[in-house]
C-alpha positions, -999 to 999 in steps of 0.1 A, spaced: 0 0 0 11 36 -4 22 53 28 -6 64 51 -5 95 73 23 112 54 22 143 77 19 125 110 44 146 130 33 181 137 57 210 142 52 210 180 50 178 201 13 176 209 -4 167 241 -39 163 227 -71 160 247 -99 135 243 -109 122 209 -129 147 189 -164 137 179 -165 117 146 -163 141 117 -186 120 96 -218 99 104 -210 72 78 -184 53 99 -196 19 87 -193 30 51 -158 43 56 -147 12 74 -162 -10 46 -144 10 19 -111 10 38 -114 -28 42 -117 -31 4 -84 -11 0 -97 24 -3 -68 43 13 -86 77 10 -114 63 32 -89 50 57 -72 84 58 -105 100 67 -110 74 95 -77 82 111 -76 120 105 -86 127 141 -62 103 156 -29 109 139 -15 136 163 -25 114 193 -8 83 179 23 103 173 23 118 208 19 83 222 48 71 200 70 98 215 68 80 249 83 49 233 108 64 209 142 81 215 137 108 188 110 125 168 121 106 137 118 73 155 84 83 169 72 92 133 84 58 120 68 40 149 35 58 145 35 51 108 41 14 115 12 13 139 -12 30 115 -2 6 87 -10 -23 110 -44 -7 117 -49 -3 79 -41 -40 74 -64 -51 102 -94 -29 94 -113 -58 80 -113 -74 115 -132 -45 131 -166 -59 142 -182 -28 159 -180 -46 193 -162 -15 207 -158 20 196 -134 25 166 -110 45 187 -108 18 214 -101 -8 187 -75 14 170 -56 22 202 -55 -15 212 -36 -22 180 -14 9 183 -6 0 219 4 -36 209 27 -23 181 44 1 205 49 -26 232 63 -50 207 87 -24 194 98 -17 230 105 -53 237 126 -57 205 147 -27 217 151 -39 253 188 -35 252 185 2 242 157 12 265 158 0 301 127 6 322 136 19 357 116 1 384 131 15 416 104 18 443 94 53 451 104 68 484 74 74 506 87 105 523 61 133 519 85 160 513 101 141 483 67 135 468 59 172 472 91 182 454 84 157 427 49 170 422 62 205 420 88 195 394 61 177 374 41 209 373 71 228 360 78 202 333 42 205 321 50 239 307 55 242 270 92 248 272 97 216 292 75 193 271 104 172 259 117 167 294 83 152 303 84 128 274 119 118 284 107 110 319 78 91 305 101 69 285 118 58 317 85 46 332 79 9 328 58 4 296 29 -14 314 23 17 335 34 42 309 7 31 285 -20 37 310 -6 71 321 -5 83 284 -40 69 276 -56 85 307 -36 117 315 -24 126 280 -52 113 257 -81 117 281 -95 82 277 -118 69 304 -111 40 327 -136 19 308 -121 27 274 -86 19 286 -98 -14 302 -114 -24 269 -84 -15 249 -60 -33 271 -84 -62 279 -79 -58 317 -103 -51 345 -110 -14 354 -94 -20 388 -61 -30 371 -62 2 350 -66 23 382 -37 4 399 -14 8 369 -23 45 366 -13 51 403 19 32 399 27 49 366 21 84 381 43 75 411 70 63 388 67 94 367 70 117 397 101 98 408 117 102 373 109 139 373 123 143 408 155 126 397 156 149 367 152 179 389 180 167 412 204 164 383 195 200 373 202 213 408 
């Protein structure tokens, strides 16, 4: 197939909100056409998801170019799998379950280059407070890349949930369906992921001091 999503990487690393409402009411028609090989129909289907897929890829990649390639790989996998969509979940939930699997597979294949840090977080209240303050600083536009760097050091199981909930704005139920886990597991992973992210940001702040 010809390349899909040729302009997937925007000029500024995005932190998008929840999925926009579907731009077209004929979702079944677009999916049917895409399943028959209509690339234009597929491009309409993913138009509202490209920036979010790219920002998700940034948390698994070491550079913007690598994130662009990883996002492209994921969307091609979605394109090739479109015929298996059975409307048993929302299209976005189905799409992100595939995207998530592509990213996790890529992470596993690059295990020697990307080591997840799993050091338990210190429970001292003043350290958590400092980490939280550092996190707020990193959320500013000028520190966006530092936040992505910290996210890349969070174990992928937890990182995925943090990105889907805090960055992409998906609900507990949507994430549970996409990951095929109970809602309680989503909440547990989200807490652990946030704790790990705070610790990474705290370490980053210590290095800057």
